[in-house]
C-alpha positions in Angstrom: 116.0 110.9 103.3 115.1 108.3 105.9 112.0 106.1 106.3 111.7 107.4 109.9 108.3 105.8 110.3 109.8 102.3 109.9 113.1 102.9 111.7 115.0 100.2 109.9 116.1 101.4 106.4 117.6 104.7 105.2 117.4 106.0 101.7 119.6 108.7 100.2 119.7 109.9 96.6 122.5 111.9 95.2 123.5 112.5 91.5 121.2 109.7 90.3 122.5 107.1 92.8 120.2 105.8 95.5 121.9 104.3 98.6 119.7 102.0 100.6 121.1 101.1 103.9 119.8 98.4 106.3 120.1 100.4 109.5 119.9 98.2 112.6 123.6 98.0 113.3 123.2 97.0 117.0 121.6 93.8 115.8 123.8 93.3 112.7 120.8 94.4 110.6 118.8 91.3 111.7 115.5 90.9 110.0 112.3 91.5 112.0 108.8 92.5 110.7 109.7 96.2 110.8 112.8 95.6 108.6 110.8 93.6 106.1 108.2 96.3 105.9 110.9 99.0 105.5 112.7 97.1 102.7 109.4 96.7 100.8 108.4 100.3 101.3 111.8 101.6 100.2 111.8 99.3 97.1 108.3 100.4 96.2 109.4 104.1 96.4 112.3 103.4 94.1 110.0 101.6 91.6 108.3 105.0 91.0 111.3 107.3 91.0 112.6 108.7 87.7 115.6 110.5 89.2 117.4 107.3 90.1 119.8 105.7 87.6 121.3 103.0 89.9 120.8 101.7 93.5 123.3 100.5 96.0 122.0 98.2 98.7 124.2 97.9 101.8 124.2 97.4 105.6 125.2 99.7 108.5 127.8 98.6 110.9 129.7 95.2 111.0 127.4 93.2 108.7 125.3 93.4 105.6 122.5 91.4 107.3 122.9 88.6 109.8 119.6 87.0 108.9 116.4 86.5 110.9 116.2 88.0 114.3 116.8 85.3 117.0 113.5 86.2 118.6 111.8 84.8 115.5 113.6 81.4 115.9 112.6 81.3 119.6 109.0 81.8 118.6 109.2 79.0 116.1 110.3 76.6 118.9 107.2 77.5 120.9 104.8 77.1 118.0 102.8 73.8 117.5 101.6 72.9 114.1 102.4 74.5 110.7 102.8 78.3 110.3 99.9 80.1 108.9 101.0 82.1 105.8 99.6 85.6 105.9 98.9 86.7 102.3 99.4 90.2 101.2 98.6 92.3 98.2 100.9 90.7 95.5 104.0 92.5 94.6 105.1 91.1 91.2 105.3 87.4 91.7 105.5 87.6 95.5 102.5 87.5 97.8 104.3 87.1 101.2 106.1 89.9 103.0 109.5 88.2 103.4 109.6 87.2 99.7 108.6 90.8 98.7 111.6 92.2 100.6 113.8 90.3 98.1 111.7 90.3 95.0 111.1 94.1 95.1 114.7 94.8 93.9 114.0 93.0 90.7 111.0 95.2 90.1 113.0 98.4 90.7 113.7 99.7 87.1 117.2 100.9 87.9 120.0 98.3 88.3 120.6 97.4 91.9 124.1 96.6 93.3 124.5 94.9 96.7 127.6 95.8 98.6 128.2 92.9 101.0 130.5 93.0 104.0 130.7 91.1 107.3 127.9 88.6 107.5 125.1 87.8 105.0 123.3 84.9 106.5 120.0 83.2 105.7 117.5 85.9 104.8 120.3 88.4 104.6 122.0 86.5 101.8 118.6 86.2 100.0 118.2 89.9 100.1 121.6 90.3 98.4 120.5 87.7 95.8 117.6 90.0 94.9 120.1 92.6 93.6 121.3 92.6 90.0 125.0 92.6 90.9 126.8 91.6 94.2 130.2 93.0 95.2 131.5 91.2 98.2 134.4 91.7 100.6 136.9 88.8 100.4 136.5 88.1 104.1 132.7 88.4 104.1 130.8 85.3 105.3 127.8 84.1 103.3 125.5 81.2 104.1 122.0 79.9 103.4 121.9 78.6 106.9 118.2 77.9 107.2 118.8 74.1 107.2 120.7 74.5 110.5 117.4 75.8 112.1 115.3 73.1 110.7 113.8 75.1 107.9 114.4 75.9 104.2 115.2 79.1 102.4 111.8 80.8 101.8 112.7 84.3 100.6 113.1 83.6 96.9 116.5 82.0 97.4 115.6 78.5 96.1 114.4 80.1 92.9 117.3 82.6 92.3 120.3 80.6 93.5 120.3 77.8 90.9 120.4 80.4 88.1 123.6 81.8 89.6 125.5 78.8 90.7 123.8 75.8 89.1 121.3 73.4 90.6 123.9 71.1 92.2 125.9 73.8 93.9 122.6 75.5 95.0 121.5 72.2 96.6 124.9 71.7 98.3 124.8 75.2 99.8 121.2 75.0 101.0 121.5 71.4 102.2 124.5 72.0 104.4 124.1 75.7 105.3 127.9 76.0 105.2 129.6 79.4 105.2 131.6 80.5 102.2 133.9 83.5 102.1 133.5 86.4 99.7 136.4 84.9 97.7 134.7 81.5 97.3 131.3 83.2 96.7 132.9 85.0 93.7 134.4 81.8 92.4 131.0 80.0 92.7 129.0 82.8 91.0 127.2 83.6 94.2 128.9 87.0 94.0 129.6 89.0 90.9 133.2 89.7 92.1 135.1 90.4 95.3 136.2 93.9 96.2 138.4 95.0 99.1 135.9 97.9 99.8 132.6 96.7 98.4 130.7 99.8 99.2 133.2 102.2 97.6 133.3 99.9 94.5 129.5 99.7 94.4 129.1 103.4 94.6 131.6 103.9 91.8 129.9 101.3 89.6 126.5 102.9 90.4 127.8 106.3 89.4 129.1 104.9 86.1 125.7 103.2 85.4 123.7 106.3 86.4 125.8 108.3 83.9 124.4 106.2 81.0 121.0 106.6 79.3 118.4 105.7 81.9 116.1 104.3 79.2 118.9 102.1 77.9 120.1 100.8 81.3 116.5 99.9 82.3 116.0 98.2 79.0 119.2 96.1 79.6 117.9 95.0 83.0 114.5 94.0 81.6 116.0 92.1 78.8 118.6 90.2 80.7 116.0 89.3 83.4 113.9 87.7 80.6 116.7 85.5 79.4 116.0 81.8 80.1 112.6 82.6 81.6 110.8 83.1 78.3 111.2 81.4 74.9 114.0 82.5 72.7 111.5 83.8 70.2 109.9 86.0 72.9 113.3 87.1 74.1 114.4 88.2 70.6 111.1 89.9 70.1 111.6 91.8 73.3 115.0 92.9 72.2 113.5 94.4 69.0 110.7 96.1 70.9 113.2 97.7 73.3 115.6 98.9 70.6 112.7 100.2 68.6 111.8 102.5 71.5 115.4 103.6 72.1 116.7 104.4 68.6 115.8 108.0 67.7 114.4 108.9 71.1 115.4 112.3 72.4 117.6 110.7 75.1 119.4 108.5 72.6 119.8 111.3 70.1 121.4 113.4 72.9 123.8 110.6 73.7 124.9 110.3 70.1 125.5 114.0 69.8 127.6 114.0 72.9 129.6 111.0 71.7 130.2 112.7 68.3 131.0 116.1 69.9 128.1 117.8 68.1 126.0 118.5 71.2 
């Protein structure tokens, strides 16, 4: 299925796995207003789908996403005075379109896996950071390069990155805008791991996850996302609330019967 009205992102669902593809290959999937809108619309659709057990987020062509469209940078050079932030209806914690294009993936109940190849620059890297897991080609090139354009990361990157790589490394990457390979990204914690074929690996992992209890995988995502963001007491209480809903549920009972061969 394609979001033809927005012309930037395609969505296909098969056997419980949703594949979301940034689909502007002639521009290396550069971000423009239509791409931001399409990403948010696609994420919103997946927030409400019960038939999806895992999501793969990837890019068509030679790159995952090369970042902001150059025309946007040209417009910045012509602007005088600060940019006016256009508020939108809040989506989770995000009230600005570009941030929503990243934040929406944390709101999708199913685990989201980014398959990164080619370039993931600036906003493109921040979109990958919105996923739960990042599988990256060894020769991929990743960079928070906003500093090289006289701006700072503004699509959730400053808030997500320190949790992954530590504050000092996050500052070093954002203050220099240097490129790192997929291999280095995995070493730093910027990527979960490197894969020779990240899309094939992401689809295989998504298929495995989608084969588990939907209620359990969604509970895992919710609980891990709470860790370090709420008090330990609240996190432990959330664990007990989730396990209380899972044990003895029809889905969990079916899993137990299947494991014991009594189904």
